[in-house]
C-alpha positions as CSV (number, residue, x, y, z in Angstrom):
1,M,104.0,84.5,130.8
2,L,106.9,83.4,133.0
3,G,110.5,83.2,131.8
4,S,112.4,80.0,132.2
5,H,114.4,81.5,135.1
6,E,111.4,82.7,137.1
7,I,110.1,80.8,140.1
8,V,106.5,81.0,141.4
9,K,106.0,80.7,145.1
10,L,102.5,80.6,146.4
11,S,101.6,80.4,150.0
12,L,98.0,81.2,151.0
13,S,96.1,80.7,154.2
14,L,92.5,81.1,154.9
15,P,90.9,81.7,158.4
16,H,88.5,79.2,159.8
17,R,84.9,80.2,159.0
18,R,83.0,81.3,162.0
19,A,79.9,82.7,160.4
20,A,78.4,82.9,156.9
21,S,78.2,86.7,157.2
22,P,80.9,88.1,159.4
23,E,80.5,91.6,160.8
24,R,82.1,94.5,158.9
25,G,84.6,95.1,161.7
26,V,85.8,91.5,161.6
27,V,86.3,91.8,157.8
28,V,88.1,95.1,158.1
29,N,90.4,93.8,160.8
30,Y,91.2,90.6,159.0
31,I,92.0,92.3,155.7
32,L,94.2,94.9,157.4
33,G,96.0,92.3,159.4
34,A,96.5,90.1,156.3
35,L,97.9,93.1,154.3
36,G,100.2,94.0,157.2
37,E,101.6,90.4,157.3
38,L,102.0,90.5,153.5
39,I,103.8,93.8,153.5
40,Q,106.3,92.6,156.2
41,R,107.2,89.6,154.0
42,I,107.9,91.5,150.8
43,T,111.3,90.5,149.5
44,V,111.0,90.8,145.7
45,V,109.8,94.1,144.2
46,T,108.7,92.5,140.9
47,A,106.8,89.6,142.5
48,T,103.0,89.2,142.5
49,Y,101.7,88.9,146.0
50,G,98.3,87.5,146.9
51,L,95.6,87.3,149.6
52,A,93.2,84.4,150.1
53,L,89.8,85.5,151.3
54,P,86.5,83.8,152.0
55,D,84.2,84.2,149.0
56,N,81.4,86.3,150.3
57,K,79.9,89.8,149.8
58,Q,81.7,91.5,152.7
59,Y,85.2,90.3,151.8
60,R,84.7,91.0,148.1
61,G,83.4,94.5,148.9
62,M,86.4,95.4,151.1
63,A,88.9,94.0,148.7
64,Q,87.4,96.0,145.8
65,H,87.8,99.1,147.9
66,L,91.6,98.7,148.3
67,P,93.3,101.7,146.7
68,G,94.4,100.9,143.1
69,L,97.8,102.5,143.8
70,A,98.5,100.1,146.6
71,R,97.2,97.1,144.7
72,G,99.4,98.1,141.7
73,R,102.5,98.5,143.8
74,L,102.0,95.2,145.5
75,N,101.0,93.6,142.2
76,L,98.3,92.1,144.4
77,A,96.2,89.1,143.3
78,I,93.2,88.1,145.4
79,F,91.9,84.6,145.7
80,Y,88.3,84.1,146.8
81,V,87.7,80.6,148.3
82,D,84.1,79.3,148.8
83,R,82.9,76.6,151.1
84,A,83.5,73.9,148.5
85,S,87.1,75.1,148.3
86,T,86.6,76.5,144.8
87,V,89.0,79.3,144.1
88,A,88.3,82.4,142.0
89,R,91.3,84.6,141.2
90,E,91.1,88.4,140.7
91,Y,94.1,89.6,138.8
92,P,96.3,92.5,139.9
93,S,95.0,96.0,139.1
94,I,97.9,96.7,136.8
95,C,96.4,94.0,134.5
96,G,93.1,95.9,134.2
97,V,91.2,94.8,137.3
98,S,90.8,97.5,140.0
Protein backbone atom coordinates (compact mmCIF):
# COMPACT_ATOMS: atom_id res chain seq x y z
CA MET A 1 0.00 0.00 0.00
CA LEU A 2 1.30 3.42 -0.88
CA GLY A 3 1.61 6.18 1.66
CA SER A 4 0.02 9.54 0.92
CA HIS A 5 3.41 11.09 0.11
CA GLU A 6 4.58 8.41 -2.34
CA ILE A 7 4.42 8.92 -6.10
CA VAL A 8 4.12 6.12 -8.63
CA LYS A 9 5.82 6.71 -11.97
CA LEU A 10 5.39 4.06 -14.60
CA SER A 11 6.98 4.21 -18.01
CA LEU A 12 6.98 1.07 -20.12
CA SER A 13 7.90 0.42 -23.70
CA LEU A 14 7.44 -2.70 -25.75
CA PRO A 15 9.34 -3.51 -28.94
CA HIS A 16 7.46 -4.00 -32.19
CA ARG A 17 6.64 -7.63 -32.74
CA ARG A 18 8.55 -9.09 -35.67
CA ALA A 19 7.77 -12.75 -35.16
CA ALA A 20 5.45 -14.83 -33.02
CA SER A 21 8.41 -16.92 -31.78
CA PRO A 22 11.63 -14.90 -31.75
CA GLU A 23 14.97 -16.70 -31.70
CA ARG A 24 16.58 -17.21 -28.30
CA GLY A 25 19.45 -14.83 -29.13
CA VAL A 26 16.99 -12.04 -29.92
CA VAL A 27 15.20 -12.61 -26.60
CA VAL A 28 18.45 -12.67 -24.61
CA ASN A 29 19.76 -9.51 -26.29
CA TYR A 30 16.48 -7.66 -25.76
CA ILE A 31 16.23 -8.55 -22.07
CA LEU A 32 19.88 -7.72 -21.40
CA GLY A 33 19.54 -4.42 -23.24
CA ALA A 34 16.34 -3.56 -21.38
CA LEU A 35 17.94 -4.37 -18.01
CA GLY A 36 20.97 -2.24 -18.89
CA GLU A 37 18.73 0.70 -19.78
CA LEU A 38 16.76 0.22 -16.58
CA ILE A 39 19.85 0.07 -14.36
CA GLN A 40 21.23 3.26 -15.90
CA ARG A 41 18.03 5.10 -14.94
CA ILE A 42 17.80 4.00 -11.31
CA THR A 43 17.46 7.08 -9.11
CA VAL A 44 15.42 5.84 -6.14
CA VAL A 45 16.70 2.86 -4.20
CA THR A 46 13.32 2.01 -2.67
CA ALA A 47 11.36 2.22 -5.94
CA THR A 48 9.90 -0.72 -7.82
CA TYR A 49 11.23 -0.92 -11.37
CA GLY A 50 9.60 -2.81 -14.20
CA LEU A 51 10.10 -4.34 -17.62
CA ALA A 52 7.39 -4.81 -20.23
CA LEU A 53 7.91 -7.92 -22.34
CA PRO A 54 5.91 -9.68 -25.04
CA ASP A 55 3.81 -12.45 -23.51
CA ASN A 56 5.27 -15.58 -25.04
CA LYS A 57 7.14 -18.68 -23.88
CA GLN A 58 10.65 -17.41 -24.75
CA TYR A 59 10.37 -14.10 -22.88
CA ARG A 60 8.66 -15.68 -19.87
CA GLY A 61 11.36 -18.35 -19.69
CA MET A 62 14.21 -15.83 -19.78
CA ALA A 63 12.55 -13.56 -17.24
CA GLN A 64 11.99 -16.47 -14.86
CA HIS A 65 15.71 -17.26 -15.02
CA LEU A 66 16.80 -13.80 -13.86
CA PRO A 67 18.68 -14.22 -10.56
CA GLY A 68 16.47 -13.70 -7.51
CA LEU A 69 19.08 -11.49 -5.87
CA ALA A 70 19.10 -9.10 -8.83
CA ARG A 71 15.30 -9.04 -9.03
CA GLY A 72 15.09 -8.42 -5.30
CA ARG A 73 17.60 -5.57 -5.35
CA LEU A 74 15.81 -3.90 -8.25
CA ASN A 75 12.40 -4.72 -6.73
CA LEU A 76 11.65 -5.74 -10.31
CA ALA A 77 8.10 -6.18 -11.61
CA ILE A 78 7.62 -7.73 -15.02
CA PHE A 79 4.65 -6.91 -17.24
CA TYR A 80 3.77 -9.39 -20.00
CA VAL A 81 1.77 -7.88 -22.85
CA ASP A 82 -0.06 -10.07 -25.35
CA ARG A 83 -1.20 -9.25 -28.89
CA ALA A 84 -4.54 -7.94 -27.60
CA SER A 85 -2.62 -5.52 -25.31
CA THR A 86 -3.73 -7.43 -22.22
CA VAL A 87 -1.21 -7.02 -19.43
CA ALA A 88 -0.26 -9.66 -16.86
CA ARG A 89 1.96 -8.47 -14.02
CA GLU A 90 4.50 -10.60 -12.19
CA TYR A 91 5.28 -9.13 -8.80
CA PRO A 92 8.82 -8.60 -7.50
CA SER A 93 10.64 -11.62 -6.07
CA ILE A 94 10.73 -10.05 -2.61
CA CYS A 95 6.92 -10.43 -2.58
CA GLY A 96 7.21 -14.18 -3.05
CA VAL A 97 7.52 -14.54 -6.84
CA SER A 98 10.93 -15.64 -8.05
